[in-house]
N, C-alpha and C positions, 0 to 999 in steps of 0.2 A: 437481536442485539446482545442479550446477555451471553449467548454462546460465543460471539465474537470477542466480547470483553474478557472472557475466561481464557481464550486461546491465542489472542494477539497481544503481544507484550510491548508496552511502550519502553523506550530506552534512550540513553545518550541524548538527553535534552527534552524528552517528552515524558510526561506522567499520565496516568489515567485521567487526570483532570485538565490536561492541556486542551484548549479549544480546538486546535488543528487535529489532534489525535482523536478527540471525540467526534468531530465532523467526519473524519476519515472512516471511523467505524460506522457511523450513520449512513454514509454513502455506500459502503460495502453492503449494508443490510438492505438497501434499496435497489441494488443492482439486479438486472435481469439475469436469467440463467446463462445467456451468452456472455454478458459482461463479467459475470463471476468466473467463467471459464477463461476469459482473456486475462483477468486479474491473476488467477492461479498460475497460468502460463508465465505471466510476467514475474510473479513472485517466487515460483518454485520450479519453473521449467516444465511443468506438467499441467494440462487443463483440468485434471480431475484430482479430487482428494483421495487419499488411500482408504482402503476399507476401514471403517471406524471414524471417518470424517476428520474434522479439525483435531479431535482428541488424539488421533493416531499420527498426526503429522509431526515428524521429528527432523530437525529441530523445530520448535514452535516458530510461528511467524513473529518477527520482531520489527518494530517501526522505530527508526532512529531519526533524529532531527538532522537534516542536511543544512549546514550553515551556508548562507549565501547573502551577499550584500543587498541584493534586490530580489527577494524570493518571488515577487509577483511578475518578474520579467517573463515574457512569453517563452523564452528558451530555458527557463529554470524548471526542469521537469523532475518528477520522482525518478529514482533509480532503484535497481534491485540487484542484490547479490544472491543469485538463485541457489547456489550450493549451500548457503547458510540460511536461506529463507528470510533475508533482511531487506526491508524497504527503507530507502533513504528518502525522507519526505521533507521538503522545505516547509517552513512555517508560514504558510500562505495567509493573507489578510482576511479572506472571506471563504465561505463554503463554495461559492460560485467559482472563484479562481481555482480552488482545490479541485473541483470536479473537472474544469476545463483542462488543467494540466495533467491530471490523472488519466482522463479519457484520451488525451493526446498520446501519452506514454503507452497506454494499453492498445490503442488502435494503430500505432506506427512503430512497432517494435524493431523493424529493420534499421531504424535510424539510431538505435541506442545500443551501447555496449553493456550487456548484462553479464556480469561475471559471478 
C-alpha cells in the first residue's frame, strides 16, 4: 500500500485522505495478479508495468473525481484516459460499490470508450 500511495496521485476533487481514494488504493493492493493486469490495461493500455515498476511509469497514475448526480448508479463506472494515465473515479458511497463498479469496468472493457 505505501508504494501505491507514493505513485498514484489524487487530483481534481480527491485528496490522499478522501475515503473513496483510500478505498481505491486498498482494493488495488488486494487485487490478484490477473486483476492487476486488467487494471493496468484499463489505466495505461498495457497489462504490464515498465521496467522499474510504478516508479518508472510516466506520467504517473492520477485519480480524478468523476462528478455524477448518482455515483452509485449501476451504469456510473470508472473511466480511463489511457494516454495520460488518468482514472476518472466517481465518489462511491461504499467500498463494496466501488469494487463492483471497478470490477465491471475492468472485465468488460469493450463496452467503454477509453481515450
